[in-house]
C-alpha positions as CSV (number, residue, x, y, z in Angstrom):
1,M,53.2,-61.2,10.3
2,S,54.1,-64.8,11.2
3,S,51.4,-67.3,11.9
4,P,50.6,-68.1,15.5
5,F,52.5,-71.0,16.9
6,D,50.4,-74.1,17.4
7,I,51.5,-75.8,20.7
8,S,48.9,-78.5,20.4
9,R,51.3,-80.3,18.1
10,F,53.4,-81.1,21.2
11,P,51.0,-82.9,23.6
12,D,53.8,-84.3,25.8
13,L,55.2,-81.0,27.1
14,P,55.2,-80.6,30.8
15,P,52.4,-78.4,32.4
16,E,54.8,-75.7,33.5
17,V,56.1,-75.3,30.0
18,L,52.6,-75.0,28.7
19,R,51.7,-72.4,31.3
20,A,54.9,-70.4,30.5
21,F,54.0,-70.5,26.8
22,E,50.4,-69.3,27.4
23,A,51.6,-66.5,29.5
24,Q,54.1,-65.4,26.8
25,Q,51.3,-65.6,24.2
26,A,49.0,-63.5,26.3
27,A,51.7,-60.9,26.8
28,L,52.3,-60.8,23.0
29,E,48.6,-60.4,22.3
30,A,48.3,-57.5,24.8
31,S,51.3,-55.8,23.2
32,R,49.7,-56.2,19.8
33,I,46.4,-54.8,20.9
34,E,48.1,-51.8,22.5
35,V,50.0,-51.2,19.3
36,E,46.8,-51.4,17.2
37,A,45.0,-49.2,19.6
38,S,47.7,-46.6,19.4
39,R,47.7,-46.8,15.7
40,M,43.9,-46.4,15.6
41,E,44.0,-43.5,18.0
42,A,46.5,-41.7,15.8
43,T,44.3,-42.3,12.8
44,V,41.3,-40.9,14.5
45,E,43.2,-37.9,15.8
46,R,44.5,-37.2,12.3
47,A,41.0,-37.6,10.8
48,A,39.6,-35.3,13.5
49,R,42.3,-32.7,12.9
50,L,41.7,-32.8,9.1
51,H,37.9,-32.5,9.7
52,Q,38.4,-29.6,12.1
53,E,40.6,-27.8,9.6
54,A,38.0,-28.3,6.9
55,V,35.3,-27.0,9.2
56,V,37.3,-24.0,10.2
57,S,38.1,-23.3,6.5
58,E,34.4,-23.7,5.6
59,K,33.3,-21.5,8.5
60,E,35.8,-18.8,7.7
61,S,34.4,-18.8,4.1
62,L,30.9,-18.6,5.4
63,I,31.7,-15.8,7.7
64,S,33.4,-13.9,4.9
65,T,30.3,-14.4,2.8
66,L,28.1,-13.3,5.7
67,K,30.1,-10.1,6.1
68,E,29.7,-9.3,2.4
69,L,26.0,-9.9,2.6
70,I,25.7,-7.7,5.7
71,E,27.6,-4.9,4.0
72,K,25.3,-5.3,1.0
73,L,22.2,-5.1,3.2
74,E,23.6,-2.0,5.0
75,G,24.1,-0.3,1.6
76,Q,20.6,-1.2,0.5
77,V,19.1,0.1,3.8
78,E,21.0,3.4,3.4
79,Q,19.8,3.7,-0.2
80,Y,16.2,3.0,1.0
81,R,16.6,5.7,3.7
82,R,17.9,8.3,1.2
83,A,15.2,7.4,-1.4
84,K,12.4,7.7,1.2
85,F,13.6,10.5,3.5
86,G,16.3,12.3,1.5
87,P,15.8,15.7,-0.1
88,R,15.5,14.2,-3.6
89,S,12.3,12.3,-2.5
90,E,10.6,15.6,-2.2
91,R,11.1,16.2,-5.9
92,L,9.7,12.8,-7.0
93,D,6.2,12.0,-7.9
94,P,4.8,10.0,-4.9
95,D,3.7,7.1,-7.1
96,Q,7.1,6.9,-8.8
97,L,8.7,7.0,-5.4
98,Q,6.6,4.1,-4.2
99,L,7.5,2.0,-7.3
100,G,11.2,2.6,-6.6
101,L,10.8,1.7,-3.0
102,E,9.1,-1.5,-3.9
103,D,12.1,-2.7,-5.8
104,L,14.4,-1.7,-3.0
105,E,12.3,-3.5,-0.4
106,T,12.3,-6.6,-2.6
107,A,16.1,-6.5,-2.9
108,M,16.5,-6.0,0.9
109,A,14.2,-9.0,1.5
110,E,16.3,-11.2,-0.9
111,T,19.5,-10.2,0.9
112,Q,18.0,-10.9,4.3
113,E,17.0,-14.4,3.1
114,Q,20.6,-15.0,1.8
115,I,22.0,-13.9,5.2
116,A,19.6,-16.3,7.0
117,A,20.7,-19.2,4.8
118,V,24.4,-18.5,5.5
119,E,23.7,-18.3,9.3
120,R,22.0,-21.7,9.2
121,K,25.1,-23.2,7.5
122,I,27.4,-21.6,10.1
123,E,25.2,-23.0,12.9
124,A,25.4,-26.5,11.3
125,T,29.2,-26.4,11.6
126,Q,29.1,-25.8,15.4
127,A,28.9,-28.4,18.0
128,E,25.5,-28.8,19.6
129,Q,26.7,-27.5,23.0
130,D,28.3,-24.4,21.3
131,R,25.2,-23.3,19.4
132,T,23.4,-20.2,20.5
133,P,19.7,-20.7,20.7
134,R,18.0,-18.8,17.8
135,K,15.7,-16.0,18.8
136,P,12.3,-17.1,17.6
137,R,11.1,-14.9,14.7
138,K,8.1,-12.8,15.6
139,E,5.2,-14.1,13.6
140,R,2.8,-11.6,12.0
141,K,-0.8,-12.7,12.6
142,L,-3.1,-13.0,9.6
143,P,-6.4,-11.2,9.8
144,D,-9.1,-12.9,11.9
145,T,-11.7,-12.1,9.3
146,L,-10.2,-14.6,6.8
147,P,-11.7,-18.1,6.7
148,R,-9.7,-20.9,8.1
149,V,-9.3,-24.3,6.5
150,E,-7.7,-26.8,8.9
151,Q,-5.4,-29.4,7.4
152,L,-4.7,-32.3,9.9
153,I,-1.5,-34.2,9.3
154,E,-1.1,-37.4,11.3
155,P,2.0,-39.6,11.7
156,D,2.2,-42.7,9.6
157,S,1.8,-44.7,12.7
158,I,0.9,-44.0,16.4
159,T,1.8,-47.5,17.6
160,C,4.1,-47.2,20.6
161,A,7.6,-48.8,20.1
162,C,7.5,-50.3,23.6
163,G,4.5,-52.4,22.6
164,C,1.9,-50.8,25.0
165,G,-0.5,-49.9,22.1
166,D,-1.4,-46.6,20.6
167,M,0.2,-43.4,21.8
168,V,-1.8,-40.7,23.5
169,R,-2.2,-37.2,22.0
170,I,-0.6,-34.7,24.4
171,G,-0.7,-31.5,22.3
172,E,-0.3,-30.1,18.8
173,D,1.6,-27.5,16.8
174,R,-0.2,-25.0,14.6
175,S,1.0,-22.8,11.8
176,E,-0.7,-20.6,9.3
177,R,0.0,-19.8,5.6
178,L,-1.9,-17.5,3.3
179,D,-3.6,-19.2,0.4
180,I,-5.6,-18.0,-2.6
181,I,-8.6,-19.4,-4.5
182,P,-8.3,-18.1,-8.1
183,A,-11.2,-16.1,-9.5
184,R,-14.0,-18.1,-11.0
185,Y,-16.5,-16.8,-13.5
186,Q,-20.0,-18.3,-13.6
187,V,-23.2,-17.9,-15.7
188,I,-26.4,-17.1,-13.8
189,V,-29.3,-18.7,-15.7
190,T,-32.6,-17.1,-14.8
191,I,-35.6,-19.4,-15.3
192,R,-39.1,-17.9,-15.1
193,P,-41.7,-20.5,-15.6
194,R,-45.0,-19.4,-17.2
195,Y,-48.3,-20.8,-15.9
196,A,-51.7,-20.8,-17.6
197,C,-55.2,-22.0,-16.8
198,P,-55.6,-25.6,-18.0
199,R,-59.0,-24.7,-19.4
200,G,-57.8,-21.5,-21.0
201,R,-60.1,-19.3,-19.1
202,A,-57.4,-17.0,-17.5
203,G,-54.3,-15.3,-18.6
204,V,-50.6,-16.4,-18.2
205,V,-48.9,-15.9,-14.9
206,Q,-45.1,-15.4,-14.7
207,A,-42.7,-13.8,-12.2
208,A,-41.3,-10.4,-13.2
209,A,-37.8,-10.4,-14.6
210,P,-35.1,-9.4,-12.1
211,A,-33.9,-5.8,-12.4
212,H,-30.6,-5.2,-14.2
213,L,-28.4,-2.1,-14.2
214,L,-27.6,-2.7,-17.9
215,E,-30.6,-4.1,-19.6
216,A,-30.2,-6.7,-22.3
217,S,-26.5,-7.2,-21.3
218,W,-24.5,-10.0,-19.8
219,P,-22.8,-8.5,-16.8
220,T,-24.3,-8.7,-13.3
221,E,-23.9,-5.7,-11.0
222,A,-21.1,-7.6,-9.2
223,L,-19.1,-8.0,-12.4
224,L,-19.5,-4.3,-13.3
225,A,-18.3,-3.4,-9.8
226,Q,-15.3,-5.6,-10.1
227,I,-14.3,-4.2,-13.5
228,A,-14.8,-0.6,-12.3
229,V,-12.7,-1.2,-9.1
230,A,-10.0,-3.0,-11.1
231,K,-9.7,-0.1,-13.5
232,H,-10.1,2.9,-11.3
233,S,-8.8,1.7,-7.9
234,E,-6.3,-1.0,-8.9
235,H,-5.2,0.7,-12.1
236,M,-5.7,-2.2,-14.5
237,P,-6.7,-0.9,-17.9
238,L,-9.6,-2.7,-19.7
239,N,-7.3,-4.4,-22.2
240,R,-5.3,-6.1,-19.4
241,Q,-8.6,-7.1,-17.8
242,A,-9.7,-8.7,-21.0
243,V,-6.5,-10.7,-21.1
244,V,-7.1,-11.9,-17.5
245,M,-10.7,-12.8,-18.3
246,A,-9.6,-14.8,-21.4
247,R,-7.2,-16.7,-19.2
248,H,-10.1,-17.8,-17.1
249,G,-12.0,-18.9,-20.2
250,V,-14.1,-15.8,-20.7
251,P,-13.0,-14.3,-24.1
252,I,-14.6,-10.8,-24.0
253,D,-13.2,-8.0,-26.1
254,R,-11.9,-4.9,-24.5
255,S,-14.4,-2.8,-26.6
256,V,-17.3,-4.7,-24.9
257,L,-15.9,-3.9,-21.4
258,A,-15.6,-0.3,-22.5
259,D,-19.2,-0.3,-23.6
260,W,-20.3,-1.6,-20.2
261,M,-18.2,1.0,-18.3
262,G,-19.5,3.8,-20.5
263,R,-23.1,3.0,-19.9
264,T,-22.5,2.5,-16.2
265,G,-20.7,5.9,-16.1
266,A,-23.8,7.6,-17.5
267,L,-26.1,5.9,-14.9
268,I,-24.0,7.1,-11.9
269,A,-23.7,10.7,-13.1
270,P,-26.7,11.9,-11.0
271,V,-25.2,10.4,-7.9
272,V,-21.8,12.2,-8.4
273,E,-23.6,15.5,-9.3
274,R,-25.5,15.3,-6.1
275,M,-22.4,14.4,-4.1
276,A,-20.7,17.6,-5.5
277,V,-23.6,19.7,-4.2
278,L,-23.5,18.1,-0.8
279,L,-19.8,18.7,-0.4
280,K,-20.1,22.4,-1.2
281,T,-23.0,23.0,1.1
282,G,-21.8,20.9,4.0
283,S,-18.6,22.7,5.0
284,S,-17.1,26.2,5.3
285,R,-13.7,24.9,4.0
286,L,-12.8,22.8,1.0
287,Y,-9.6,21.5,-0.5
288,V,-9.1,22.1,-4.3
289,D,-6.4,20.8,-6.6
290,E,-6.1,19.7,-10.2
291,T,-4.1,17.2,-12.2
292,T,-3.7,16.5,-15.9
293,A,-5.8,14.0,-17.7
294,P,-4.5,13.5,-21.3
295,V,-7.3,12.9,-23.8
296,L,-7.0,11.5,-27.4
297,D,-7.6,14.2,-30.0
298,P,-8.6,12.1,-33.1
299,G,-8.5,15.0,-35.5
300,R,-4.8,15.6,-34.9
301,G,-3.9,12.0,-34.1
302,R,-2.4,12.8,-30.8
303,T,-3.4,13.7,-27.2
304,K,-4.6,16.9,-25.8
305,T,-4.4,17.9,-22.2
306,G,-7.6,17.8,-20.1
307,Y,-7.7,18.3,-16.3
308,L,-9.3,16.5,-13.4
309,W,-10.3,19.1,-10.7
310,A,-10.6,17.6,-7.3
311,V,-12.9,19.2,-4.6
312,L,-12.4,17.5,-1.3
313,R,-14.1,17.9,2.1
314,D,-12.5,16.5,5.2
315,D,-13.3,18.2,8.6
316,R,-11.9,15.3,10.7
317,G,-8.7,17.3,11.4
318,S,-10.8,19.9,13.2
319,G,-13.3,17.5,14.8
320,G,-16.1,18.4,12.4
321,P,-19.1,16.1,12.0
322,A,-19.5,16.2,8.2
323,P,-18.4,13.0,6.5
324,P,-15.4,13.2,4.2
325,G,-15.7,13.0,0.4
326,V,-14.1,14.0,-2.8
327,V,-15.5,14.8,-6.3
328,F,-13.5,15.0,-9.4
329,H,-14.6,17.3,-12.3
330,Y,-13.2,16.8,-15.8
331,H,-12.7,19.9,-17.9
332,P,-10.7,20.4,-21.1
333,G,-8.7,23.2,-19.6
334,R,-7.1,24.7,-16.5
335,G,-8.4,28.2,-16.8
336,G,-10.0,30.2,-14.0
337,Q,-13.5,29.9,-15.5
338,Y,-13.5,26.2,-14.7
339,A,-12.6,26.8,-11.1
340,S,-15.4,29.4,-10.9
341,D,-17.9,26.9,-12.3
342,I,-16.9,24.1,-10.1
343,L,-17.1,26.2,-6.9
344,A,-20.3,28.1,-7.8
345,G,-22.5,28.3,-4.8
346,F,-19.7,27.7,-2.2
347,E,-18.8,30.4,0.3
348,G,-15.9,30.0,2.7
349,T,-12.2,29.0,2.5
350,I,-10.4,26.9,-0.1
351,Q,-7.1,25.3,0.6
352,V,-5.0,25.4,-2.5
353,D,-1.6,25.9,-4.0
354,A,-0.8,29.3,-5.4
355,Y,-2.0,28.6,-8.9
356,G,-3.4,31.8,-10.5
357,A,-6.8,30.2,-11.4
358,Y,-7.9,30.6,-7.8
359,T,-6.8,34.1,-7.3
360,H,-9.8,35.8,-9.0
361,L,-12.1,33.8,-6.7
362,S,-10.9,35.9,-3.8
363,R,-11.8,39.2,-5.5
364,P,-15.0,41.2,-4.8
365,T,-15.9,40.8,-8.4
366,R,-16.3,37.0,-8.1
367,P,-19.2,36.2,-10.4
368,S,-20.6,33.2,-8.6
369,G,-20.8,34.5,-5.0
370,K,-18.9,36.2,-2.2
371,P,-15.1,36.3,-2.4
372,L,-13.4,33.2,-1.2
373,K,-10.6,33.1,1.3
374,L,-7.4,31.4,0.0
375,A,-5.4,29.3,2.5
376,Y,-2.1,28.5,0.9
377,C,-0.3,25.2,1.3
378,W,2.9,25.3,3.5
379,A,3.9,21.9,1.9
380,H,4.1,23.6,-1.5
381,G,6.2,26.4,0.0
382,R,8.5,23.9,1.6
383,R,8.8,21.9,-1.6
384,R,9.9,25.0,-3.5
385,L,12.6,25.7,-1.0
386,I,13.9,22.1,-1.3
387,E,13.9,22.3,-5.1
388,A,15.9,25.6,-5.0
389,K,18.5,24.1,-2.7
390,P,21.9,23.9,-4.5
391,K,23.9,20.7,-4.7
392,A,26.5,22.2,-2.4
393,G,23.8,22.9,0.2
394,S,22.2,26.0,1.6
395,P,22.1,27.1,5.3
396,I,19.1,29.3,4.4
397,V,17.1,26.3,3.1
398,D,18.1,24.2,6.1
399,E,17.1,26.8,8.6
400,A,13.8,27.4,6.8
401,L,12.9,23.7,6.9
402,L,13.7,23.5,10.6
403,R,11.4,26.5,11.3
404,I,8.6,25.0,9.2
405,A,9.1,21.6,11.0
406,A,8.5,23.4,14.3
407,L,5.1,24.6,13.1
408,Y,4.1,21.1,12.0
409,K,5.1,19.7,15.4
410,I,2.5,22.0,17.0
411,E,-0.1,20.9,14.4
412,D,0.5,17.2,15.4
413,G,-0.6,18.0,18.9
414,I,-3.9,19.6,17.9
415,R,-5.0,17.4,15.0
416,G,-8.6,16.3,15.6
417,K,-9.3,19.0,18.2
418,A,-12.2,21.5,18.1
419,P,-11.6,24.6,15.9
420,D,-11.6,27.0,18.9
421,H,-9.0,25.0,20.7
422,R,-6.8,24.8,17.5
423,R,-7.1,28.6,17.0
424,A,-6.2,29.3,20.6
425,V,-3.1,27.1,20.5
426,R,-2.0,28.6,17.2
427,Q,-2.4,32.1,18.5
428,E,-0.3,31.3,21.5
429,M,2.4,29.0,20.0
430,S,2.4,29.2,16.2
431,R,1.9,32.9,15.6
432,P,5.2,34.0,17.2
433,L,7.0,31.4,15.1
434,V,5.2,32.5,11.9
435,D,6.0,36.2,12.6
436,A,9.7,35.3,13.2
437,F,9.8,33.1,10.1
438,F,8.6,35.8,7.7
439,N,10.8,38.4,9.3
440,W,13.8,36.1,8.9
441,L,12.7,35.1,5.3
442,S,12.5,38.8,4.3
443,A,16.1,39.3,5.6
444,Q,17.4,36.3,3.7
445,A,15.7,37.4,0.5
446,A,17.7,40.6,0.6
447,R,20.9,38.5,0.6
448,V,20.3,36.4,-2.5
449,S,19.6,37.2,-6.1
450,R,15.9,37.7,-6.8
451,K,16.2,35.8,-10.1
452,S,17.9,32.8,-8.6
453,K,15.9,29.7,-7.8
454,L,16.3,30.3,-4.1
455,G,15.3,34.0,-4.5
456,L,12.2,32.9,-6.4
457,A,11.4,30.3,-3.7
458,L,11.7,32.9,-1.0
459,A,9.6,35.4,-2.9
460,Y,6.9,32.7,-3.5
461,M,6.1,32.7,0.2
462,L,6.7,36.3,1.0
463,K,4.3,37.6,-1.6
464,R,1.5,35.3,-0.3
465,Q,1.9,35.9,3.4
466,S,-1.8,36.5,4.0
467,G,-2.7,33.1,2.6
468,F,0.0,31.3,4.5
469,R,-1.1,33.0,7.7
470,L,-4.8,32.2,7.3
471,F,-4.5,29.0,9.3
472,L,-3.7,31.1,12.4
473,E,-7.1,32.8,12.3
474,D,-9.3,29.8,11.5
475,G,-9.3,26.6,13.4
476,H,-11.0,24.8,10.6
477,V,-8.1,25.4,8.2
478,D,-5.0,23.1,8.0
479,M,-1.5,24.1,7.2
480,D,-1.4,22.3,3.9
481,S,-3.5,20.8,1.2
482,N,-1.9,17.3,1.4
483,L,-5.2,15.6,1.8
484,V,-6.4,16.6,-1.7
485,E,-2.9,15.8,-3.2
486,N,-3.2,12.3,-1.8
487,A,-6.7,12.0,-3.3
488,I,-5.5,12.8,-6.8
489,R,-2.8,10.1,-6.7
490,S,-5.2,7.4,-7.7
491,P,-6.5,9.0,-10.9
492,A,-2.9,10.0,-11.6
493,M,-1.8,6.3,-11.4
494,N,-4.7,5.3,-13.6
495,R,-3.6,7.9,-16.1
496,R,-0.1,6.5,-16.0
497,N,-1.3,3.0,-16.8
498,A,-3.9,3.9,-19.3
499,L,-1.8,6.7,-20.8
500,F,-4.9,8.7,-21.9
501,A,-8.6,8.8,-22.2
502,G,-10.1,8.2,-25.6
503,H,-12.6,11.1,-25.4
504,D,-13.7,14.0,-23.3
505,E,-16.6,11.9,-22.1
506,G,-14.1,9.2,-21.2
507,G,-12.4,11.8,-19.0
508,R,-15.8,12.5,-17.3
509,S,-16.3,8.8,-16.8
510,W,-12.8,8.7,-15.1
511,A,-13.9,11.6,-12.9
512,R,-17.2,10.0,-11.8
513,M,-15.7,6.6,-10.9
514,A,-12.7,8.2,-9.2
515,S,-15.2,10.3,-7.1
516,L,-17.2,7.3,-5.9
517,I,-14.2,5.1,-5.2
518,G,-12.1,7.9,-3.6
519,S,-15.0,8.9,-1.3
520,A,-15.7,5.3,-0.4
521,K,-12.0,4.9,0.7
522,M,-12.2,8.1,2.7
523,N,-15.1,6.7,4.6
524,G,-13.4,3.4,5.4
525,V,-15.5,1.5,2.9
526,D,-14.4,-1.3,0.5
527,P,-14.9,0.3,-2.9
528,Y,-16.2,-3.0,-4.4
529,A,-18.8,-3.5,-1.7
530,Y,-20.0,0.1,-2.1
531,L,-20.2,0.0,-5.9
532,L,-22.1,-3.3,-5.8
533,Y,-24.5,-1.7,-3.3
534,L,-24.9,1.4,-5.5
535,F,-25.3,-0.5,-8.8
536,T,-27.9,-2.8,-7.3
537,R,-29.9,0.1,-5.9
538,L,-29.7,1.9,-9.2
539,A,-31.0,-1.2,-10.9
540,H,-34.0,-1.2,-8.6
541,G,-34.8,2.5,-9.2
542,H,-33.6,3.8,-5.9
543,L,-32.3,6.9,-7.6
544,N,-35.8,8.4,-7.7
545,K,-36.6,7.5,-4.1
546,D,-33.8,8.8,-1.9
547,I,-30.6,9.8,-3.7
548,D,-28.8,10.9,-0.5
549,A,-29.0,7.4,0.8
550,L,-26.8,6.4,-2.1
551,M,-23.8,8.5,-0.9
552,P,-20.7,6.6,0.2
553,W,-20.9,8.0,3.7
554,A,-24.6,6.9,4.0
555,Y,-23.5,3.4,3.0
556,A,-20.7,3.5,5.5
557,A,-23.1,4.5,8.3
558,A,-25.6,1.8,7.4
559,D,-22.8,-0.8,7.1
560,S,-21.5,0.1,10.6
561,N,-25.1,-0.2,12.0
562,P,-26.6,-3.2,10.1
563,S,-29.7,-3.1,12.4
564,Q,-30.8,0.3,11.1
């Protein structure tokens, strides 16, 4: 571009020439500015177009990623639904099922977080006016019982930019997060000064030593309760607890922990024995079930199979006043003599599966009392039908499940009602359905092979009609024994983590702790709080004063009425 012409070099030019020259220069400048503006506008337009193309491309990529993640999540949800509600879930151990569901739930949460991150990126690519306001996420409230520690965060400066001084507080935002204070071990040093007469005329005076559950041992009652709950409720074997304690600077060998638990187990035995008596004498109906408890057999260098027998009382389903509870009995076998010994002194109805050990208890020759009534579990019958269902499906099984579901629907409406009301409703509504069910079941059994899985499943219920029908005649009785099955899950999980007990007495210790913890949970009591209460009372000799006051339900009643 040529340099601007300097007219000042010609001072003698007439005014009209100067004016014409200035006008020409102004026109040229205007033309130049217009050209530059056009050029700039084109550059901006090109840059905007390129940016838009890049944004569109990025957005399309994000949308594609989002679609893939949504499809992934839909697949996970479907997998979760099949695992939890599908027919195969009926054949899985409940604890195994829960472990599998945990992994699926974790995967679903991870995918949801990935989807949220992509959505935030897509939102960032949109113009402010085009953005759809995000629906605020529903916040789950943390329990009010937890202590709150307030953390005040102030701005670096509250001086107003306009120079008027400090700004005025007009409100605040609050948010909550869950925190943890790691466990801390401490040593309680008990000091008991001794006092004597300065003239030596009297004896020595000293306060009595505080009572301990385990004399001449380190653990307080609180520590013993924590170890017991961790092992028998949270399913952490003693060797793992020893590792955790060492991490906190307390190197105590597993064998020492075992010694503490063994001595504690012996001290709680009278409480559990008394609880077993109270359960049998306080109800006309009990739930009974058993589960394996592998025990080390040192002579053979392998394990042998022992059994935990659960006896459970829970009359809440029929509006009964008796508090719920469960007692586990360890025995080295599963024979009928053990069932007879456990239920000695009880007269009434037991809700059980169709295991043969209970059958002789219903005969007139029962050695330990009057014949018991056996109410069989409809959930077991239903489970057998599901297990017998071929991969290709079975209209017979599907129809049977629908008929059983109709009975359970009626039960949902009368749960917690008085026994007479339950019986009346069952006579009116359930009896016709049960009669029709067994008539239909008999007709279907004639159509299938008796030796097939389905034939055996049908025969299982047909041969035991009287036991399956018993709930129609007694309003105290439930349709199934699911309550006791749920109760034995905790010992079963403990068995899975610990693999086996080291001795028959170890199996009995399992049973005692499981009884106390299971009964505490059934009464809505924190197991740790109850065991701390129990161990403290035992240390002070309360066992010989009023053993019934040591029951979990007695503690629950006192805890709900602290003034008493």
